[in-house]
N, C-alpha and C positions, 0 to 999 in steps of 0.2 A: 234177574237176568232173563233175557229172552234171546235165544241163540248165544251170541257173544257180545251183545250190546246191552249196556245197562239202560233200563227204561224207568221213567218216573213211576213211583209207587201207585199214583192215582190212575195209571193207565191199565191197571189190573184190578178186577173185582172178583172175589171168590167166596162162594158159600158151599164149602166142600160137602157138609152134611146133606145138603139139598142136591148135590151133584150138578152144581151150576157155577159157571165162571165166564168172565168176559175179558178180552184184551183189545184195547183201542189205542192206537198210536198214530200220530201224524208227526213226522220228523224229517229233518235234513240228514242225508247220509252221502256217501261218496259212490259215484258210478265209476268203477274201475275198468270199464270197457268189456271185460269178459272174465270168465272164471280163472283162466290161466293167469291173467294179470293180477287178480286178487290173491291167488295162492303164491305166486313167485315174486310179487311186488316189482315186476318188470312191466311197465306201462307204455302203450303207444303214445306218440306225441300228443299233447293236449289233454292227457288223462293223468290222474283221476279228476273228475269234475263233480261239482255239487249236484245232488239230485234230491227229489222229494219222494217219500213213500208214505203210504197210509195202510193200516191194517185194522180190520174189524172182525174179530173172532168170537164166536159164542159156543159154549159147551153147555148142554142141558138135556134133561130126560134120561135118568139113570136106567141103563139096560142091565147092568150087572155090577156087583160090588165084591171086592176081594180084599181081605186082610192077610198080609203076608208077614211072617216073622221067621227069621233065620239067625239064631243066636251064634252059630258057627261063623257066619259072615258078618256079624254085627249089623244086621239090616232089618228094619221093620217098616211097613207102610200100609196105608189104606188107599186103594185105587178104585175109581169108578169109571166103568165103560159108559159112555154117553153118546148122544147125538151131537153133531157140531155143524157150524157153518163158518165160512170165511169169505170176506171180500177184501181185495187189496188193489192198490194202484201204485204206479211209479211214474215219475216224470223227470226228464232232464231238460231244463230250460235252455242250456247251452246248445244241445244237439237237436232239440225239438222232439225227442223220443217221448212217447207216452204209451202206457199200458194200463188197462182197467180190466180186472177179472170179470168173469160172468157173475150175475147176481147170485147171492147165497142160495144154495140148494141142498137141503138136508138129505135128499135122495142120493146125492152123489158121494156121501160119506163112506169111506173105506173102513176107518176105525178112528176112534177118539177116546182118549183117556185123561182124566185129571186125577191127581192124588197128592198125598203128602207122605214123605218118607223120612226116616232117620237112620243114619248110618255112621260108622266110625266112632269118634269120641262122642257124638251126640246120641248114640244108641242107648247107652245106659241111663 
């Protein structure tokens, strides 16, 4: 899962021990017009419309590694703080709207973490 949309397994590649991962996706989705419409499902006339989105996200270069274990909370995980880059675009052929992000820039990263966790019934 990525956010709340199931994505094909081959769109994600991860080498956790190396602190490296990638996510690439080109897919159709719905343009709901605005956030309020998405949340309330109350759409303006003519919406939702089909739109296209692309994502290209890279995580690499381990900065820090933390192993966390909390038996009281049934939680354990390995987490790697890394560098990352992202490029994405969106277009709506019906409206002519197009957006393309700036080129990937590792210097613009505020924070990035990849990891694996076990919790609940999967903890034991």
